C-alpha positions in Angstrom: 7.0 -13.6 -20.7 8.7 -10.3 -21.0 9.5 -8.1 -18.1 7.0 -5.3 -17.5 7.9 -2.3 -15.3 5.2 0.0 -14.0 6.2 3.3 -12.5 4.4 6.1 -10.6 5.5 9.4 -9.2 4.3 12.2 -6.9 5.8 15.0 -4.9 6.8 14.8 -1.2 8.1 17.9 0.4 8.8 19.4 -3.0 10.9 16.4 -4.1 9.9 13.6 -6.5 8.8 10.4 -4.7 9.0 7.6 -7.2 7.9 4.0 -7.3 8.4 1.0 -9.6 6.8 -2.4 -9.8 8.2 -5.5 -11.6 6.2 -8.7 -11.9 8.0 -12.0 -12.2 6.4 -15.4 -12.5 6.5 -16.1 -8.8 7.0 -12.7 -7.2 6.5 -8.9 -7.5 9.3 -6.5 -6.7 8.4 -2.9 -5.6 10.9 -0.1 -5.2 10.1 3.3 -3.6 12.7 6.1 -3.4 12.9 9.9 -2.9 14.8 11.9 -5.5 16.0 11.4 -9.0 18.3 8.4 -8.7 16.8 5.0 -7.8 18.3 3.6 -4.6 17.9 0.3 -2.7 16.6 0.8 0.8 15.1 -1.2 3.6 14.1 -4.6 2.2 11.2 -6.7 3.3 9.8 -9.9 1.9 6.1 -10.9 2.3 4.3 -14.1 1.4 0.6 -14.5 0.7 -1.2 -15.1 4.0 0.4 -12.3 5.9 3.9 -13.7 6.6 6.6 -11.0 6.4 10.2 -10.8 7.3 12.8 -8.0 7.2 15.8 -8.7 5.0 17.9 -5.6 5.3 17.7 -2.4 7.3 15.2 -1.3 9.9 14.2 2.3 9.2 11.0 1.7 7.1 10.6 -2.0 8.0 7.0 -1.7 9.2 5.9 0.3 6.2 7.6 -2.2 3.9 5.8 -5.1 5.6 2.4 -3.4 5.2 3.0 -2.7 1.5 4.5 -6.1 0.9 1.6 -7.9 2.6 -0.9 -6.0 0.5 1.0 -6.8 -2.8 1.4 -10.5 -1.8 -2.3 -10.6 -1.2 -3.2 -8.8 -4.5 -0.9 -10.9 -6.7 -0.9 -14.2 -4.8 2.9 -14.2 -5.0 5.8 -13.3 -2.7 6.5 -9.6 -2.7 9.9 -8.0 -2.2 9.7 -4.3 -1.2 12.5 -1.7 -1.0 11.9 1.7 0.6 14.6 4.4 0.5 13.5 7.5 2.4 15.4 10.0 4.5 15.2 9.4 8.3 11.9 10.5 9.7 9.9 10.6 6.5 8.5 7.1 6.6 5.7 7.8 9.0 4.5 10.9 7.2 4.9 9.3 3.8 3.0 6.1 4.6 -0.3 7.2 3.0 1.4 8.6 0.0 3.4 5.4 -0.5 0.2 3.3 -0.3 -1.4 5.5 -3.0 1.7 5.1 -5.2 1.4 1.3 -4.7 -2.2 1.4 -5.8 -1.2 3.4 -8.9 1.4 0.8 -9.7 -1.1 -2.1 -9.4 -3.6 -0.3 -11.6 -1.0 0.5 -14.2 0.3 -3.1 -14.3 
């Protein structure tokens, strides 16, 4: 099995909001970041069945858990989610991130 990376992009406040999804044999890894350069952000891990836990950071923890639980459910695997957004954007970006996640899943 080779590694397949799906990507998606949209604009948020005039800047590129990007996402990437990597599927492994036992997990999916999703990264979301604002700007040109990919950055690691708040990390959460989710298991199928709705069990989630923050691993690093706190800023976008709830949003990461929601996305992670959805990915874990869709793939039937653990999901590791990283969200790197400037302070205060997580709440307004929630719907946009969910749409990007759906694009990633469709493209995979």
